[in-house]
C-alpha positions in Angstrom: -42.1 -10.3 22.7 -44.9 -8.9 20.6 -48.0 -7.3 22.2 -51.4 -7.1 20.5 -54.4 -5.1 21.7 -58.0 -5.6 20.5 -60.9 -3.4 21.6 -64.3 -4.9 21.5 -67.7 -3.2 21.6 -71.1 -4.0 23.1 -72.4 -5.4 19.7 -69.3 -7.6 19.2 -67.8 -8.5 22.6 -65.9 -11.6 21.4 -62.5 -12.1 19.7 -62.6 -15.1 17.3 -60.0 -17.6 16.2 -59.3 -15.9 12.8 -58.2 -12.7 14.7 -55.8 -14.8 16.8 -54.5 -16.5 13.6 -53.8 -13.1 12.2 -51.9 -12.0 15.3 -49.9 -15.3 15.4 -49.0 -14.7 11.7 -47.8 -11.2 12.6 -45.7 -12.5 15.5 -44.1 -15.0 13.2 -43.5 -12.4 10.5 -41.4 -10.3 12.9 -39.4 -13.4 13.8 -40.6 -13.5 17.4 -41.6 -16.7 19.2 -43.8 -15.2 21.9 -46.8 -12.8 22.0 -49.2 -11.3 24.4 -52.8 -10.6 23.2 -55.0 -8.3 25.3 -58.7 -7.6 24.7 -61.3 -5.5 26.4 -63.8 -8.3 25.7 -63.8 -12.1 25.7 -62.5 -14.9 23.5 -64.7 -17.5 21.7 -64.3 -21.1 22.9 -62.4 -22.2 19.8 -59.5 -19.7 20.6 -58.4 -21.9 23.5 -57.7 -25.0 21.4 -54.0 -25.9 21.0 -52.5 -24.0 18.1 -49.2 -24.4 16.3 -46.8 -21.6 15.7 -45.6 -18.9 18.1 -46.8 -19.1 21.7 -49.4 -16.4 22.4 -50.7 -15.7 25.9 -54.3 -14.5 26.0 -55.6 -11.9 28.4 -59.3 -11.1 28.3 -61.2 -8.6 30.4 -61.6 -10.9 33.4 -58.0 -12.0 33.4 -56.7 -8.4 33.2 -58.9 -7.3 36.1 -57.8 -10.3 38.2 -54.2 -9.5 37.6 -54.8 -5.9 38.7 -56.3 -7.2 41.9 -53.5 -9.6 42.4 -50.9 -6.8 42.3 -53.1 -4.3 44.1 -53.3 -2.0 41.1 -56.2 0.3 40.2 -57.7 1.1 36.8 
């Protein structure tokens, strides 16, 4: 598995499709078939379209916080 992390800022709170393509290319280049992409922001709508290549699970700010709550973890 390959993990990717992307920090956003107030002026640019979204991760776009080209960034995900870049990560998927990296996952493929290291001959992996699965990746996890974490961001402190949010994804643009086009990121959620079905994409070919390695499977990448996306975790945005809301999903990460929900997972923390689910497992009774604190930040």
